[in-house]
C-alpha positions in Angstrom: 0.2 0.2 0.0 1.4 3.8 -0.2 0.4 6.2 1.0 0.5 9.8 -1.0 -0.6 12.9 -0.3 -0.7 15.9 -2.9 -2.4 17.7 -0.1 -0.6 18.9 2.3 -3.2 19.4 4.5 -4.4 16.0 4.1 -1.2 14.7 5.3 -1.2 17.1 8.7 -4.4 15.7 8.9 -2.5 12.0 8.6 -0.1 12.5 11.3 -2.7 14.8 13.3 -5.4 11.2 14.0 -2.3 8.2 13.8 -1.1 10.2 16.2 -4.2 10.4 18.3 -4.5 6.7 18.0 -1.8 5.8 19.1 -1.5 7.5 22.6 -4.6 7.9 23.4 -6.7 4.3 21.9 -4.0 2.1 22.7 -2.9 2.0 26.2 -2.1 -2.4 27.1 -1.0 -1.1 30.9 -3.3 0.9 32.1 -5.4 -2.4 33.2 -2.9 -3.4 35.3 -2.9 0.1 37.0 -5.5 -0.6 40.1 -5.5 2.2 42.4 -7.7 3.4 44.8 -7.2 6.8 46.9 -9.1 9.3 49.1 -8.1 12.4 49.7 -8.9 14.5 52.9 -7.2 17.8 53.5 -6.0 19.0 57.2 -6.2 22.8 58.0 -3.3 24.8 58.7 -2.7 27.2 62.1 -2.7 30.7 60.3 -0.1 31.8 58.2 2.2 28.6 59.1 3.5 25.3 57.3 1.3 22.8 59.5 -1.1 22.0 57.3 -1.7 18.1 55.9 -2.7 16.0 53.4 -3.4 13.0 54.7 -4.1 10.3 51.5 -5.9 6.3 51.7 -4.9 3.5 49.6 -7.4 0.8 49.3 -6.1 -2.5 48.3 -2.3 -1.3 47.8 -0.4 -3.5 45.2 3.7 -4.5 46.7 6.3 -1.8 46.1 7.5 1.7 45.7 4.7 5.0 45.6 6.4 8.2 45.2 3.8 10.8 45.8 4.8 14.2 44.6 3.0 17.3 45.1 2.7 20.5 43.3 1.3 24.0 45.1 -0.4 25.7 42.0 0.0 29.4 42.1 0.1 30.6 38.5 2.1 27.9 37.6 3.0 24.5 39.3 5.8 24.5 41.6 7.0 21.1 43.5 7.2 21.0 47.5 7.9 17.8 48.1 8.9 14.1 47.3 8.0 11.5 49.5 8.8 7.7 48.7 7.2 4.5 50.3 6.5 0.8 50.3 3.6 -0.8 49.8 1.6 2.5 52.2 -2.2 2.0 53.2 -2.2 5.5 54.5 0.2 8.5 53.9 0.4 12.1 54.9 1.9 14.8 53.3 3.0 17.6 56.3 4.0 21.1 56.7 1.5 22.8 53.9 0.7 25.9 54.5 -2.8 27.5 53.2 -2.8 27.0 49.5 -3.7 24.5 46.8 -2.4 21.0 45.7 -2.1 18.8 43.8 -0.9 15.1 44.3 1.1 12.9 41.7 1.2 9.2 43.3 3.4 7.3 40.3 3.6 3.0 41.8 4.8 -0.2 39.1 6.5 0.8 36.2 4.0 2.6 34.4 1.5 3.1 36.8 0.7 6.7 37.8 -2.7 9.1 39.2 -3.1 12.7 39.5 -4.7 13.3 43.3 -7.0 16.7 43.5 -9.1 16.6 40.6 -10.2 20.1 38.2 -9.8 22.4 41.7 -7.3 21.2 43.5 -7.0 20.1 47.5 -7.2 23.1 49.7 -5.4 23.8 52.9 -7.0 26.1 54.6 -6.0 28.6 58.0 -7.8 26.5 60.7 -10.1 29.9 61.7 -11.9 29.8 58.2 -13.6 26.5 58.3 -16.9 27.1 60.2 
């Protein structure tokens, strides 16, 4: 089979749709990545680094889990990285009031980002009512 693209637009469309198929449709390792996480933020004292994020893992797989914490203030800034072996529960400590995301990596190719679209909000204690 010989592909001919006389029009550069046709070539561009073919490359675009081929890329979508390769990167988004084909994912053989995703069936092996089972991870059910729940997140509980703990408020911080006013303007101090005493906030926490408590992460529980249901049925963790054996091996090392890497937790990378990012603060979102215009751009993502890495603030902590923690490695734990086969955890049931992990606590990230020393967080100031802000919005955070946590990337969890385990196994060879498994990862999950915790925080959703809004992030994990650490608030000062006096704001909670």
